[in-house]
C-alpha positions as CSV (number, residue, x, y, z in Angstrom):
1,M,46.5,-40.9,9.3
2,P,47.2,-37.3,10.3
3,R,44.3,-34.8,10.3
4,M,44.1,-32.3,7.5
5,R,44.7,-28.6,8.3
6,A,42.4,-25.9,7.0
7,K,44.0,-23.6,4.5
8,A,43.1,-20.7,6.7
9,D,45.3,-22.2,9.5
10,L,48.4,-22.2,7.3
11,P,50.9,-19.3,7.4
12,S,50.6,-16.8,4.6
13,K,52.7,-13.9,3.1
14,T,52.2,-11.1,0.7
15,C,53.8,-11.4,-2.7
16,A,56.6,-8.9,-3.3
17,A,55.7,-8.6,-7.0
18,C,51.9,-8.4,-7.2
19,G,51.0,-7.6,-3.6
20,R,48.5,-10.5,-3.2
21,P,48.4,-12.8,-0.2
22,F,49.5,-16.4,-0.7
23,A,49.5,-19.4,1.6
24,W,52.2,-21.9,2.6
25,R,52.7,-24.9,0.3
26,K,54.3,-28.2,1.1
27,K,57.0,-27.7,-1.6
28,W,58.1,-24.5,0.2
29,A,58.5,-26.3,3.6
30,R,62.3,-26.2,3.6
31,D,62.7,-22.6,2.5
32,W,59.5,-20.8,3.5
33,D,61.6,-17.9,4.9
34,A,63.2,-17.3,1.5
35,V,60.0,-17.4,-0.5
36,K,59.1,-13.9,-1.7
37,T,56.7,-14.4,-4.6
38,C,53.5,-16.4,-5.2
39,S,54.4,-17.8,-8.6
40,E,57.1,-18.2,-11.2
41,R,55.5,-15.4,-13.2
42,C,55.8,-13.0,-10.3
43,K,59.3,-14.1,-9.7
44,G,60.2,-13.2,-13.3
45,E,58.4,-9.9,-13.0
46,L,60.3,-9.0,-9.8
47,R,63.6,-9.9,-11.4
48,R,62.8,-7.9,-14.5
49,A,61.8,-4.9,-12.4
50,Q,65.1,-5.1,-10.5
51,R,67.1,-5.4,-13.7
52,D,65.4,-2.4,-15.2
53,A,66.0,-0.4,-12.1
54,R,69.7,-1.2,-12.2
55,T,70.0,-0.2,-15.9
56,A,68.0,3.0,-15.4
57,D,70.2,4.3,-12.6
58,P,73.6,5.3,-14.2
59,A,75.2,6.0,-10.8
60,R,75.0,2.3,-9.9
61,A,76.7,1.1,-13.1
């Protein structure tokens, strides 16, 4: 049986929405490079902020 890794040894990133650090999870193994947020809630917040920024800027419309 393979040895367990300490959580501190796993790669980590900073969440684009809340700014908190988060660690690698097995479910993100295939697309770790594409992961930007730590949770579904932060993902929604980031999308909402981007949408609001697009609607607030009339030059981009």
